[in-house]
C-alpha positions in Angstrom: -7.7 14.5 -6.9 -5.1 15.6 -9.2 -2.1 13.3 -8.6 -1.6 10.0 -6.8 1.5 7.9 -6.4 1.3 4.3 -7.3 3.6 1.3 -7.7 3.3 -1.0 -10.8 3.5 -4.7 -9.8 2.1 -7.9 -11.2 0.7 -5.9 -14.2 -1.4 -3.6 -12.0 -1.0 0.0 -10.7 -1.4 0.0 -6.9 -2.1 3.4 -5.2 0.3 4.0 -2.3 -2.4 5.9 -0.4 -6.3 5.7 -0.3 -8.0 7.2 -3.3 -11.5 8.7 -3.6 -12.7 6.8 -6.7 -15.7 4.6 -7.3 -15.1 0.9 -8.0 -14.5 0.3 -11.7 -14.4 4.1 -12.4 -12.5 4.9 -15.6 -9.6 7.3 -15.2 -6.8 8.6 -17.3 -3.2 8.0 -16.1 -0.1 9.9 -17.1 2.9 7.8 -16.1 6.0 9.5 -14.8 8.7 7.7 -12.9 9.0 9.0 -9.3 12.2 10.6 -8.2 14.4 8.7 -5.7 13.6 11.4 -3.1 9.9 10.9 -3.5 10.3 7.1 -3.0 12.4 7.7 0.1 9.8 10.1 1.5 7.1 7.5 0.9 9.1 4.8 2.6 9.6 7.1 5.6 5.8 7.6 5.8 5.2 3.9 5.6 7.7 3.4 8.5 6.0 6.1 10.6 2.6 4.6 10.0 3.9 1.1 10.9 5.4 2.4 14.1 2.1 4.2 15.0 0.2 1.0 14.5 2.6 -1.0 16.7 2.4 1.7 19.4 -1.4 1.6 19.2 -2.0 -2.1 18.7 1.2 -3.8 20.0 2.8 -6.6 18.1 0.4 -8.3 15.7 -0.2 -12.0 16.4 1.4 -14.6 14.3 -1.3 -15.9 12.0 0.9 -18.4 10.2 -0.8 -21.5 11.7 -4.3 -20.1 10.8 -3.2 -19.4 7.3 -1.8 -22.9 6.9 -5.0 -24.5 8.3 -7.1 -22.4 6.0 -5.1 -23.6 2.9 -5.4 -27.2 3.9 -9.2 -27.0 3.6 
């Protein structure tokens, strides 16, 4: 693995795709802002994957009530 794309949020780098790393493995990061075109391409891939999931699974059930009940415990 030579290069991965990630987003920095809440003080943590989150990979945009699965990575082949062991848990707590040390790595060295070189930070370079992504070009606008790269981000747009990533957003397009996300939309394509989301559509594929909806085609395969249908609409996902609304779990709002389950989440609310769990938080009341």
